[in-house]
C-alpha positions in Angstrom: -68.1 39.4 -116.8 -68.7 35.9 -115.7 -65.6 34.9 -117.6 -63.7 37.6 -115.9 -64.9 36.6 -112.5 -64.2 33.0 -113.3 -60.7 33.9 -114.5 -60.0 35.9 -111.4 -61.4 33.1 -109.3 -59.3 30.6 -111.1 -56.2 32.8 -110.8 -57.0 33.2 -107.0 -57.2 29.4 -106.7 -54.0 28.8 -108.6 -52.2 31.4 -106.3 -53.7 29.9 -103.2 -52.7 26.3 -104.2 -49.2 27.6 -105.1 -49.0 29.4 -101.8 -50.0 26.2 -99.9 -47.5 24.2 -101.9 -44.7 26.7 -101.1 -45.6 26.8 -97.4 -45.5 22.9 -97.3 -42.2 22.9 -99.1 -40.7 25.5 -96.7 -41.9 23.4 -93.7 -40.5 20.2 -95.3 -37.1 22.0 -95.9 -37.1 23.5 -92.3 -37.8 20.0 -91.0 -34.9 18.5 -93.0 -32.6 21.4 -91.9 -33.5 20.7 -88.3 -32.9 17.0 -88.6 -29.5 17.7 -90.2 -28.6 20.1 -87.4 -29.6 17.4 -84.8 -27.6 14.7 -86.6 -24.6 17.0 -87.0 -24.7 18.0 -83.3 -24.9 14.4 -82.3 -22.0 13.4 -84.6 -20.1 16.5 -83.4 -20.6 15.5 -79.8 -19.4 12.0 -80.5 -16.3 13.3 -82.3 -15.6 15.7 -79.5 -16.0 13.0 -76.9 -13.7 10.7 -78.8 -11.1 13.5 -79.2 -11.2 14.4 -75.5 -10.8 10.7 -74.6 -7.8 10.3 -77.0 -6.3 13.5 -75.7 -6.6 12.4 -72.1 -5.1 9.0 -73.0 -2.2 10.7 -74.9 -1.5 13.0 -71.9 -1.7 10.1 -69.4 0.6 7.9 -71.6 3.1 10.8 -72.0 3.1 11.4 -68.2 3.6 7.6 -67.5 6.4 7.4 -70.0 8.1 10.6 -68.6 7.8 9.1 -65.1 9.2 5.7 -66.4 12.1 7.5 -68.1 12.9 9.5 -65.0 12.7 6.4 -62.8 15.0 4.6 -65.2 17.5 7.4 -65.1 17.4 7.4 -61.2 17.8 3.6 -61.2 20.8 3.8 -63.5 22.4 6.6 -61.4 21.8 4.5 -58.2 23.3 1.4 -59.8 26.4 3.3 -60.9 26.6 4.8 -57.4 26.2 1.4 -55.9 28.9 -0.1 -58.1 31.3 2.6 -57.1 30.5 2.1 -53.4 30.9 -1.7 -53.8 34.3 -1.3 -55.5 35.5 1.0 -52.7 34.1 -1.4 -50.1 35.8 -4.4 -51.7 39.2 -2.6 -51.7 38.9 -1.5 -48.1 37.8 -5.0 -47.1 40.6 -6.8 -48.8 43.0 -4.3 -47.1 41.4 -5.0 -43.8 41.6 -8.8 -44.3 45.2 -8.6 -45.3 45.9 -6.6 -42.2 44.1 -9.1 -40.0 46.0 -12.0 -41.5 49.3 -10.3 -40.7 48.4 -9.6 -37.1 47.0 -13.1 -36.4 50.1 -15.1 -36.7 50.7 -18.0 -34.5 49.0 -21.3 -34.0 45.5 -21.6 -33.0 43.4 -24.6 -32.2 41.0 -25.8 -34.9 37.9 -24.5 -33.2 39.5 -21.0 -32.7 40.5 -20.9 -36.4 37.1 -22.0 -37.4 35.5 -19.4 -35.2 37.9 -16.8 -36.7 37.0 -17.9 -40.2 33.2 -17.6 -39.3 33.8 -14.1 -37.9 35.6 -13.1 -41.1 32.7 -14.4 -43.2 30.2 -12.6 -41.0 32.2 -9.4 -41.1 32.5 -9.6 -44.9 28.8 -10.3 -45.2 27.8 -7.4 -42.9 30.1 -5.0 -44.7 28.6 -6.0 -48.1 25.1 -5.7 -46.7 25.9 -2.3 -45.1 27.2 -1.0 -48.5 23.8 -1.6 -50.1 22.0 1.6 -51.1 19.1 2.5 -48.7 16.6 3.3 -51.5 16.2 -0.2 -52.9 12.7 -1.7 -53.4 12.0 -4.9 -51.6 12.5 -7.0 -54.7 15.8 -5.3 -55.4 16.9 -5.8 -51.8 16.0 -9.5 -52.0 18.0 -9.9 -55.2 21.0 -7.9 -53.8 21.0 -10.0 -50.6 20.9 -13.2 -52.7 23.9 -12.0 -54.7 25.8 -11.1 -51.5 25.2 -14.6 -50.1 26.4 -16.1 -53.4 29.5 -13.9 -53.5 30.3 -14.6 -49.8 29.9 -18.4 -50.3 32.2 -18.3 -53.4 34.8 -16.0 -51.8 35.2 -18.2 -48.8 34.7 -21.5 -50.7 31.7 -22.7 -48.7 28.3 -23.8 -49.6 25.2 -21.6 -49.2 23.9 -24.0 -46.6 27.0 -23.5 -44.6 26.7 -19.8 -45.0 23.1 -19.9 -43.7 24.3 -21.9 -40.6 26.9 -19.3 -39.9 24.4 -16.5 -40.4 22.1 -18.3 -37.9 25.0 -18.8 -35.5 25.7 -15.1 -35.5 21.9 -14.3 -35.5 21.8 -12.5 -38.8 18.3 -12.2 -40.1 19.2 -10.5 -43.4 
């Protein structure tokens, strides 16, 4: 009977030790699973943040490029409209100059002819400036004005300095 009791006691101890080992193993597995979940959640958060950042950057870039394309299309349309306006203005100006030359026959003094030439230059300059589109940026306006000054000087065979003096004489600030 002692042997039977000892056997049962030994069996109970073995079962208890196995139960404790199993409980510890379950706790260790649960801890590992929880750590893996935490790491996975952190990695998932990082990936989601990176994805959101990239998506926002893509959307912003796409909008910027779309705006740029639209602005370029508008600029091209404005330039072609400006060229058509300039061509029409040039034709009408040459007709007007030809008509003025026909009507102003006769001899004038040198100062009168110089004043008349200055007026022609100023009229041409004003007409070219008035034909500029109104929606030009400040940079485009400066470049266009510079080109108009250059064209006027070449057309009337005068230097830019002489043109500037004439512009000041007629109080043209542009």
